[in-house]
C-alpha positions in Angstrom: 98.6 40.5 96.1 102.5 41.2 96.7 102.8 42.4 93.0 99.7 44.6 93.2 101.2 46.3 96.5 104.7 46.7 94.9 102.9 48.3 91.9 101.0 50.5 94.0 104.1 51.8 95.8 105.8 52.2 92.3 102.8 54.5 91.3 103.1 56.4 94.7 106.7 57.2 94.0 105.9 58.3 90.5 103.2 60.6 91.5 105.4 62.1 94.3 108.0 62.6 91.7 105.3 64.3 89.3 104.2 66.6 92.1 107.9 67.8 92.8 108.1 68.5 89.0 104.8 70.4 89.0 105.8 72.5 91.9 109.0 73.4 90.5 107.2 74.2 87.0 104.8 76.4 88.9 107.5 78.3 90.7 109.4 78.8 87.2 106.3 79.9 85.8 105.6 82.5 88.2 109.2 83.9 87.9 109.1 84.2 84.0 105.6 86.1 84.5 107.0 88.5 86.8 110.2 89.0 84.6 107.8 89.5 81.6 105.8 92.2 83.4 108.9 93.9 84.6 110.3 93.9 80.7 107.1 95.2 79.5 107.2 98.2 81.9 110.7 98.9 80.9 109.9 98.6 77.1 107.1 101.2 77.8 109.0 103.4 79.8 111.7 103.5 77.3 109.2 104.1 74.5 107.6 106.9 76.4 111.1 108.6 77.0 111.8 108.1 73.2 108.6 109.8 72.0 109.1 112.8 74.3 106.5 111.9 77.1 107.4 113.7 80.2 104.6 112.6 82.5 104.1 109.0 83.4 100.3 108.5 82.7 97.9 105.8 81.4 95.0 106.4 79.2 95.7 110.1 78.9 95.5 110.7 75.3 95.2 114.5 75.6 97.6 117.1 76.7 96.6 118.4 80.1 99.6 119.8 81.3 99.1 123.4 80.1 97.3 126.7 81.4 95.2 127.9 78.3 91.8 126.2 79.4 89.1 128.7 80.2 89.4 128.0 84.0 93.3 128.3 84.1 93.5 131.8 85.4 91.1 131.1 88.1 92.8 128.0 89.3 96.3 129.7 89.2 94.8 132.4 91.4 93.2 130.0 93.9 96.5 128.2 94.2 98.5 131.1 95.1 95.9 133.1 97.3 93.9 130.1 99.0 96.7 127.6 99.3 99.9 129.7 99.3 101.7 127.8 96.6 103.5 129.1 93.5 103.7 126.1 91.6 102.2 122.7 91.0 103.8 119.3 91.7 104.1 116.8 89.0 100.7 115.4 87.7 98.6 117.9 90.0 97.9 120.2 86.9 97.1 117.5 84.6 94.7 115.8 87.4 93.1 119.4 88.1 92.5 120.1 84.3 90.9 116.8 83.7 88.6 117.0 86.5 87.7 120.8 85.7 86.9 119.6 82.2 84.3 117.2 83.6 86.2 113.9 83.0 86.3 111.2 85.4 89.9 110.8 87.0 92.0 108.1 88.7 95.1 109.7 90.3 97.8 107.2 91.8 100.3 109.4 93.5 102.8 108.8 96.2 102.4 109.9 99.9 103.4 113.4 100.0 102.7 114.0 96.4 99.8 116.5 96.9 96.9 114.2 95.9 94.4 116.1 98.2 95.0 119.4 96.3 93.7 117.8 93.1 90.2 118.0 94.5 90.4 120.8 97.1 91.7 123.5 94.5 88.9 122.6 91.9 86.5 122.7 94.6 87.5 126.2 95.8 87.6 127.2 92.4 84.1 126.1 91.3 80.5 126.9 92.1 78.8 124.5 94.4 80.5 121.8 96.5 82.5 118.7 96.3 81.5 115.4 98.1 84.6 113.9 99.4 84.2 110.1 100.6 86.9 109.1 103.1 87.5 106.0 105.0 88.1 107.2 108.6 86.7 110.2 110.6 90.1 110.8 112.1 91.4 111.5 108.8 88.8 113.9 107.8 89.2 115.9 111.1 93.0 116.2 110.1 91.9 117.5 106.7 89.3 119.9 108.2 91.8 121.3 110.5 94.2 122.0 107.6 91.5 123.6 105.5 90.3 125.8 108.4 93.8 127.2 108.7 93.7 128.0 104.7 90.1 129.5 105.1 88.5 127.0 103.0 85.0 126.3 104.0 84.5 122.6 104.7 82.7 120.3 107.0 81.8 116.7 107.6 78.8 114.5 108.6 79.0 111.7 110.6 77.0 109.7 113.1 77.9 111.9 116.1 77.1 115.1 114.2 74.2 117.1 116.1 70.9 117.5 114.7 71.5 121.1 114.4 74.7 120.6 112.4 72.9 118.1 110.3 70.3 120.4 109.4 72.5 123.3 108.7 74.7 121.2 106.2 71.4 120.1 104.4 70.5 123.5 104.0 74.0 124.4 102.7 73.9 121.6 100.2 70.9 123.2 98.6 71.5 127.0 98.8 72.9 128.7 95.8 74.4 131.2 98.2 76.3 128.5 100.1 79.9 129.1 101.1 80.5 125.4 101.5 83.1 123.9 99.2 84.1 120.5 100.7 81.7 118.0 102.3 83.3 115.0 104.0 81.5 111.9 104.6 82.3 108.2 105.3 81.1 105.7 102.6 78.7 104.2 105.4 76.9 107.6 105.0 76.3 107.0 101.4 75.3 103.2 101.8 72.9 103.7 104.9 71.3 107.2 105.0 68.5 107.7 102.6 68.0 111.0 103.9 71.4 112.1 102.9 71.0 110.3 99.6 67.9 112.2 98.9 69.5 115.7 99.7 72.3 114.8 97.2 69.9 114.1 94.5 68.3 117.5 95.0 71.7 119.0 95.1 72.6 117.4 91.7 69.5 118.6 90.2 70.0 122.2 91.1 73.8 121.9 90.2 75.2 122.2 93.7 77.0 119.0 93.5 79.8 119.8 91.5 82.3 117.0 91.9 82.7 113.5 93.7 86.1 112.8 95.3 86.7 109.2 96.5 89.9 109.3 98.6 91.8 106.0 99.5 90.1 104.4 96.4 92.0 101.2 96.8 89.5 100.6 99.6 86.9 99.6 96.9 88.7 96.5 95.9 88.8 93.3 97.9 92.6 93.0 96.8 93.3 96.5 98.1 95.2 96.6 101.4 92.3 98.3 103.4 89.2 96.9 102.0 86.0 98.4 103.2 82.8 96.8 102.2 80.7 99.8 102.0 83.2 101.2 99.4 81.8 98.5 97.0 78.4 100.3 97.2 79.6 103.8 95.9 79.0 102.9 92.3 75.6 104.3 93.0 77.0 107.7 93.0 77.8 107.6 89.2 74.7 105.8 88.3 72.5 108.4 90.1 74.6 111.5 89.2 76.4 110.6 85.8 77.3 114.4 85.0 79.3 114.9 88.1 82.9 114.2 87.5 84.4 111.6 89.9 88.0 111.8 90.9 89.5 108.6 92.8 92.9 109.1 94.7 95.1 106.7 96.1 99.0 106.4 97.0 99.1 102.5 96.8 97.4 100.5 94.2 98.6 97.8 91.7 97.2 97.6 88.2 94.9 94.9 89.3 93.4 96.8 92.3 92.8 100.0 90.1 91.0 98.0 87.4 88.8 96.5 90.1 88.0 99.9 91.7 87.2 101.4 88.4 84.5 98.8 87.6 83.2 99.3 91.2 83.0 102.9 90.8 81.4 102.6 87.3 84.2 104.7 85.8 85.9 102.3 83.4 86.7 105.0 80.9 88.3 107.3 83.4 91.6 109.0 82.7 94.3 107.6 84.8 97.4 109.4 85.9 100.1 107.4 87.6 103.1 109.0 89.1 106.2 107.1 89.9 106.3 105.4 93.3 110.2 106.3 93.7 110.9 108.9 96.3 114.6 109.4 95.7 115.2 111.6 99.0 114.2 108.7 101.3 116.7 106.4 102.8 115.3 103.0 103.6 116.6 100.8 106.3 115.5 97.6 108.1 117.0 96.9 111.6 116.8 93.7 113.6 114.4 94.4 116.5 116.1 93.7 120.0 114.2 91.1 121.8 114.1 93.3 124.9 111.3 96.0 124.6 113.5 98.2 126.7 116.5 97.7 124.3 114.3 98.5 121.5 113.2 101.9 123.1 116.8 102.7 124.1 118.0 102.1 120.4 115.3 104.7 119.2 116.1 107.1 121.8 119.9 106.9 120.9 118.8 107.6 117.3 116.7 110.7 118.3 119.4 112.1 120.7 122.1 111.5 118.0 121.6 111.4 114.4 117.9 113.2 114.7 118.6 115.5 117.6 116.2 118.6 117.5 114.5 117.1 114.2 110.9 116.1 113.6 109.8 112.6 113.2 107.1 110.0 113.5 107.1 106.6 115.3 104.5 104.1 114.0 103.2 101.4 116.2 101.1 98.5 115.5 98.3 99.2 118.2 97.0 101.9 120.3 98.4 100.2 123.4 101.7 100.1 121.9 101.7 103.6 120.8 100.9 104.8 124.5 103.5 102.4 126.1 106.2 103.5 123.5 105.2 107.2 124.3 105.5 106.8 128.1 109.0 105.1 127.7 110.3 107.8 125.3 109.0 110.5 127.9 110.7 108.8 130.9 114.0 108.9 128.9 113.7 112.7 128.1 112.0 112.6 124.7 109.3 115.1 123.9 106.8 112.8 122.5 103.1 112.8 122.1 100.4 109.8 121.3 98.1 109.9 118.6 95.5 107.3 117.6 91.9 107.0 116.5 90.3 106.5 119.9 91.7 109.8 121.4 89.3 112.6 121.6 89.4 115.1 118.5 90.6 118.0 120.9 93.4 115.9 122.2 94.6 114.7 118.7 94.3 118.2 117.4 96.4 119.5 120.4 99.2 116.8 119.6 99.0 117.7 116.0 99.4 121.6 116.6 102.2 120.9 119.1 104.1 118.7 116.9 103.6 121.2 113.9 104.9 124.1 116.1 108.1 122.0 117.0 106.8 121.9 120.7 107.1 118.1 120.7 109.8 116.3 118.5 108.0 113.1 117.9 104.5 111.9 117.3 104.1 108.2 118.4 101.1 107.1 116.3 99.1 104.4 114.8 98.1 104.3 111.1 95.3 107.0 112.0 98.2 109.4 111.9 98.3 110.0 108.1 95.9 112.0 105.8 96.2 115.8 106.2 99.7 115.6 107.8 101.4 118.1 105.8 104.5 118.9 107.9 107.3 119.1 105.2 110.4 118.8 107.4 109.7 115.4 109.0 113.4 113.9 108.9 112.6 110.4 110.0 109.8 107.9 110.2 110.5 104.8 112.5 108.2 101.9 112.5 108.5 100.3 116.1 106.7 97.1 114.4 106.5 96.4 110.7 103.3 97.2 108.7 100.7 94.7 107.9 101.3 95.5 104.2 103.7 96.9 101.8 101.0 99.4 100.9 100.6 100.6 104.6 104.4 100.8 104.9 104.7 102.8 101.7 102.1 105.3 103.0 103.4 105.6 106.4 107.1 105.9 105.5 106.1 108.3 102.6 105.3 111.0 105.4 109.0 111.8 105.7 110.8 114.1 103.6 108.0 116.1 101.9 110.3 118.9 101.5 112.4 116.9 98.9 115.4 116.8 101.6 117.0 113.7 102.8 114.9 111.9 105.5 115.2 108.2 106.9 112.7 105.5 107.1 113.9 102.9 109.6 111.9 99.8 110.3 112.4 97.4 113.3 111.8 93.8 112.2 111.0 91.2 114.8 110.2 87.5 114.5 107.4 87.7 117.1 105.7 90.6 115.4 105.2 88.4 112.3 102.8 86.2 114.3 101.3 88.8 116.4 100.2 90.7 113.3 99.0 87.4 111.3 96.5 86.8 114.1 95.1 90.1 113.4 94.8 89.8 109.7 93.9 86.2 109.3 90.2 87.1 108.8 91.0 89.5 106.0 90.6 88.2 102.5 94.3 88.7 101.3 95.6 89.7 104.9 98.2 87.0 105.3 99.4 87.3 101.6 100.2 91.1 101.8 101.7 90.3 105.5 104.1 88.1 103.8 105.0 90.4 101.1 106.0 92.9 104.0 107.8 90.1 105.8 109.8 89.3 102.5 110.7 92.9 102.3 112.3 92.9 105.8 113.8 89.5 105.0 115.4 90.4 101.8 119.3 91.4 102.7 120.3 91.6 99.0 117.9 93.3 96.7 117.6 97.1 96.6 114.7 98.2 98.9 113.6 100.5 96.3 113.4 97.7 93.7 111.3 95.6 96.1 108.9 98.3 96.3 108.7 99.0 92.7 108.1 95.3 91.9 105.3 95.2 94.6 103.5 98.1 92.6 104.1 96.7 89.2 106.8 99.6 88.3 110.0 98.9 86.7 113.1 100.1 88.6 117.0 99.7 88.3 118.8 99.2 91.4 121.7 101.3 90.0 119.3 104.4 90.4 119.1 104.1 94.0 122.4 106.2 94.6 123.2 104.0 97.6 119.7 105.2 99.5 119.0 102.0 101.2 120.9 99.7 103.6 120.9 97.0 101.1 122.8 99.0 98.5 125.1 100.4 101.1 126.0 96.9 101.8 129.6 96.4 101.2 130.1 92.6 102.2 129.5 90.0 99.4 126.2 87.9 99.8 126.3 84.2 100.0 123.7 81.5 99.8 123.3 79.5 102.9 122.0 75.9 102.6 119.2 75.3 105.0 118.0 72.0 103.7 119.1 70.0 106.6 117.7 72.6 109.1 114.4 72.3 107.2 114.5 68.4 107.6 115.2 68.8 111.5 112.2 71.0 112.0 109.8 68.9 109.7 111.0 65.9 112.0 110.2 67.8 115.0 106.6 69.0 113.7 105.9 65.3 112.6 106.6 64.0 116.1 104.6 66.9 117.6 101.6 66.0 115.3 101.8 62.4 116.2 101.6 63.3 119.9 98.6 65.6 119.2 100.3 68.7 120.3 100.8 72.0 118.6 103.9 74.3 118.7 103.8 78.1 118.3 106.7 79.6 116.4 108.7 80.5 119.4 108.2 77.1 121.0 109.5 75.4 117.9 112.5 77.3 117.9 112.8 76.5 121.7 112.6 72.7 120.7 115.0 73.0 118.0 117.6 74.5 120.5 117.1 71.4 122.5 114.4 72.4 124.9 112.1 69.6 125.6 113.3 67.5 122.9 113.6 64.5 125.3 109.7 64.7 126.0 109.2 64.4 122.4 111.6 61.3 122.2 113.7 62.9 119.6 117.6 63.3 119.4 118.5 66.5 117.4 121.8 68.2 117.9 121.2 71.7 118.6 122.3 74.1 115.8 125.4 76.1 116.5 123.8 79.3 115.4 122.5 82.4 117.0 118.8 82.5 117.8 118.2 85.3 115.4 119.8 83.4 112.5 117.4 80.5 113.4 114.2 82.9 113.5 115.3 83.9 110.1 115.4 80.4 109.0 112.0 79.8 110.1 110.6 82.9 108.7 112.3 81.8 105.3 110.7 78.4 105.4 107.1 79.8 105.9 107.7 82.5 103.0 108.8 79.5 100.8 105.8 77.3 102.0 108.0 74.5 103.6 106.3 75.5 106.7 103.0 77.1 107.1 101.0 79.0 109.9 97.7 77.4 111.4 95.4 79.4 113.4 93.4 78.4 116.4 90.5 80.7 117.7 89.8 80.7 121.4 87.2 82.9 123.5 90.0 85.4 124.0 92.8 85.2 121.3 93.8 83.9 118.0 97.0 81.8 118.4 99.4 81.1 115.4 101.0 77.6 115.3 103.5 76.1 112.8 102.7 73.2 110.7 104.3 71.3 107.7 103.8 73.3 104.5 102.8 72.1 101.2 106.2 72.4 99.7 107.7 70.0 102.3 107.0 67.2 99.8 109.7 68.5 97.6 112.3 67.3 100.3 111.5 63.7 99.3 113.8 64.5 96.6 117.1 64.1 98.0 118.6 66.3 95.4 116.4 69.1 96.4 118.3 72.0 97.9 116.8 74.9 99.9 119.0 78.1 100.2 118.6 81.3 102.1 120.4 84.5 101.4 123.1 85.6 103.9 126.0 88.0 104.5 129.4 86.6 104.1 130.8 89.3 106.4 128.6 88.6 109.1 131.0 86.3 111.1 133.7 88.8 110.3 131.6 91.4 111.7 130.9 89.6 114.7 134.6 88.9 115.2 135.3 92.6 115.1 132.4 93.3 117.7 134.0 90.6 119.8 137.7 92.0 119.1 136.2 95.3 120.2 134.7 93.7 123.4 138.1 92.5 124.4 139.7 95.9 123.3 137.3 97.3 126.1 138.3 94.7 128.7 142.0 95.1 128.1 141.5 98.9 128.3 139.6 98.6 131.5 142.1 96.1 133.0 145.0 98.6 132.5 142.9 101.2 134.5 142.2 98.9 137.2 146.0 97.7 137.5 147.1 101.4 137.4 144.3 102.1 140.1 145.6 99.2 142.2 149.1 100.6 142.1 147.8 104.0 143.0 145.6 102.7 145.9 148.6 100.9 147.4 150.6 104.0 147.1 147.9 106.1 148.8 146.7 103.1 150.9 142.9 103.8 150.2 140.0 101.4 151.3 139.4 98.2 149.5 135.8 99.4 148.5 137.3 101.3 145.8 138.6 98.0 144.2 134.9 96.9 144.1 133.8 100.2 142.4 136.4 99.5 139.6 135.2 96.0 139.0 131.4 97.3 138.9 132.6 100.0 136.4 134.0 97.2 134.3 130.8 95.2 134.4 128.8 98.2 133.6 130.7 99.0 130.3 130.8 95.2 129.4 127.0 95.3 129.6 126.8 98.4 127.6 128.9 96.9 125.0 126.9 93.5 124.8 123.3 95.4 124.6 124.0 98.0 122.3 122.2 97.3 118.9 124.6 99.1 116.6 128.5 98.4 117.2 129.3 101.6 115.5 127.8 103.6 118.3 130.4 102.3 120.9 133.4 102.7 118.7 135.7 105.6 119.7 136.8 107.8 116.8 140.1 106.5 114.9 139.6 103.1 115.8 139.6 100.9 112.6 136.2 98.8 112.4 134.6 96.3 109.7 130.9 97.2 110.0 127.7 95.8 108.4 124.4 97.6 108.5 121.8 96.8 111.5 119.2 94.4 110.1 121.4 92.5 107.8 121.3 89.5 109.9 
């Protein structure tokens, strides 16, 4: 029996060693696949440039970038007279020509690139009407407001439409004398209203249904960031109305999502136009979110009153409640701000939108509902009070800055607690957690160019040398170093094993408290508290979750979903004593901390000199001792100000030499 047990133990050790090797090989395989994809993209871009191709398209074999089609004169006239524009943006003319020629089109274009024009202009320049499927009523209302200002006849149908309005729309759909050009509906209208489908069929038979536009087409795919089940049923439109050209539009879709959406909509042979995701005029920055909500607000106010004084901007919040609270906090501090979210009355949303466009209010504090139809060109900043739930969402939201091609800033406040707040909201989504971790990885990465990270996410090849220092990482002058966090990981796993044995669970925040020594005696553990700032410990835990040494585990209650931390699948790799876990850090972080500390002592020294001078002066003129207390209070206030400021540069007097690292780099 002893020999069998010894052999069994030997087999277990060998299996563990093999498991480690398999994990490492799988990681290496993923790295090679990603590298291969990037290289293929670069080769294709090089060959396109060499052959003289000026537009970035896929499957577009014909030359659509010209104005000698039968409809070209009409399109040019509508562009100038109805939309007040003199020229097309990149790929707009190609997409318009293709859809006017009766071809099915998919258009992938960055936020602010002018996607909507690619179906609105053909609708205004054609007989009949264009059916537009849009995911949110609030977004449709924004579009209608803009079209009304341009004098383009458009309307929408939804569950709250009156019987009189529905009757009028149905009549307009079939009338040859109708002036209606754009009819907006949600995908649920197509999926659930047999009456509406019957009217569409009659409109198609009489030639009134000219075109079908599916906005936010990534919603078709379960791999898209805003999957909507009713979008999967939209394939009926091409099956029932095969001769009505379809145009699908999105700002954010990977190749996999596009292929999936094309199959769902039954347009596998469509022409696909893909613009570059790069917005060269946008500066991307990630800041460490202050732990205090009030400090975060004060930091934002400091930006608005300083760098963005008198300039228009948007602040995105994760929830409607957050948006309302942030708005009130900003207003109390003198900022002209308005709230915008989906649950507001249409008239209130319209009022906020109009006041913002007229520069009567400086900032709109909004949820994701504030998006499509927002065509204010001079938005100089987009601030994310919390990170978005996916890279696709962040790219769309941040892309609402700088539509006039002038420099604009995209600043994101990254907070450790926000990760788990958002993860409990997206846990029920098919790939919600995966997409959230992609966003966390973007915030967490202090080395790679922000543009390179965005490009890689959307399967686009990009060279960081072309960033032109338009992101915080490329502006980073301090050298990067690898921080060995292997022993930290072992300590955390030791804590979690003990917690599991005691049938307890730790939330991420409670895990860090225990790591810092709070409550360890109750667990019967003796672990020396790490001599690191809490923010650094939070970064280590986030890194270990991203690398799957730790993992989230969710518990559902009647009132909430709670995120706990468990030991992850890759923790087995630590059984190999040679295994090392590293995390990227800033070499100059300690240096910058010393500079900040030096500046703190500089302030104290400065104030002490003033106090000494005051004491001498008081003794000379024999003033009351209460003035001594006032001087001491002044010193305390200045010290507190120095310690609570987020950005050390904001407190440095002109001419004082300082070594500085960008906010968000720790």
